N, C-alpha and C positions, 0 to 999 in steps of 0.2 A: 203416554206420560210425557210431559214437557218440562224442560229445565229453562228457567229464565237466566239470561246472562246479563251482567252489568259491568262488563269489562271496560266500557268507555263511559266515564262520568259525564253527566249532562244529557245522555241519550236515553231514550226509552229502553227498558230491559228487552233484550232479544229473546225470543222463544226458540228453543231448539228441541225438536222431537227426539225421542229415544231412537227412532229409526234412523235419523240423521247421524246420531252418535255411532250406531252400529256400522253404518256405511263408512264413516270416517275411520273407525277402528280397523275395518277391513282394508280400506285403501291406503291407510297410513297418513291421513291428513291430520297431523298433530295440531295444526292451528285451530281446529274446531275445539279441541280439548283445552288448549292454552287460553281460549277466550272465556272459559268458565272460571268462576270464582272458586276458591278452595271448598266452600260449602256446597256449591253446585256440583263440583267434581266428586266430592264425597257422596252426594246423593245419587249420582249416576252409577256408583258402584253396585247399587241394588238392582239395576236394570238387567233383565234376562231376555234372550231371544226365544224363538219357538223351540230350540233344542236345549234350553236351560243354560245357555252359555252367557257368561258375563262379558262386558266390554274388555276386561282383562284377558279372558279366554280367547276372544276373537283377535285382539291385537297380538297376542302371543302366537296364535296359529298362523298368522300371516307375517310374523317376523319383524314387527314394528317396535323396535327397542325404545324409541323416544316415548311412545304412548304407554308402553309397559312401565317405564320408569315413572311417568307422570301419575298413572293410575295407582301403582303400587305405593307411591309416596304418600297417598292420602288414606291408605288402608291400614289405619293404626291398629285395629283389632286383629288383623291378619286373617279375617274371615273370608274375604274374596280371593286372596292369593292362594288359599287352600280349598276354595269351594269347588264343587264338582258339577259338571253338566249332567245331562240325562244318561250319558254313557259312563259316568263316573270319572271322567277325565278332569284333572285339575290343570291350570295353566302350565304347570311344570311338565306334564305329559306332552302338551302341545309343543312347547318350545323345544323339548328334547326330540320329539319325533320328526321335526323339520331340520334338526341339526344345527340349531342356533346356540352356540356355546355362550355368547354374550348374554342372550336372554335367560338362559339357564342360570348363569351366574347372578344376574340381577335378581331373579326370583328367589334364589337361595339366600342371597345376602339380605333380602327384604323379608325373610321369614317363611318361605315355602317349606313344607314338610317334604324332605328328601325321600321318604319312604311311603308317601301317599299311594294308595292302590285304586285302580279304576274298577269297574264292575267285573272285569275279567281277572282281577287279582294282580294286574301288572303295575309295576312301578316305572318311574322314568328310567331306571337302570336297565330294565328289561328292553325298553325301546332303544336305548343307546347301544346296548350289546347286539341286539338283532339287526341294527342298521350299520354297525361298524363305526359308530361315532366314538372313537377312542378318547379324544380330548374331553368330550362330555362325560363319558363313563368315569374318567379319572377325576373330573370335577365333582361328580356326584359322590364318588367314593371318599374324596377329601372332606365332603360335607356330611359324612356319616351314613351313606347308603349301605343297606344290609345286602350282602351277596347271597344270602340263603333264603330269601323270600321266594316262594313258589307261586306261580299263577294257577288259575283254574284250568285244568286240562279238559279240552272239549272232545 
């Protein structure tokens, strides 16, 4: 799938393939996303990679706060911010598991479900606690994380 960009008036619309957007989300190249119009940016929210991950998932996984801010700002319905990949991970799980408190806060203030569970029944609080991310655990608790949610014991 391609997205046309018209960031520069008077020029032919530029075509950006979804693969390029995923590479930019992984590398942190926010200029690629900033070149998109709000409509094109909103359209890009529906893109998924082979693991069912959105651009928001990927940018959160790699700790790119500027891209997370940009993508979450156009997710008015909050469907992508709470969407799950093939493993049931939401962007909040990813941001928490890499210890990025700034990203966790961005996602929570933009409507992320603090108690969303992955396929293993784990919430972001499970990951914060297991990795010793005290600041993130406190942030999650402040936003209403439930301490009594149990995961699936394997």
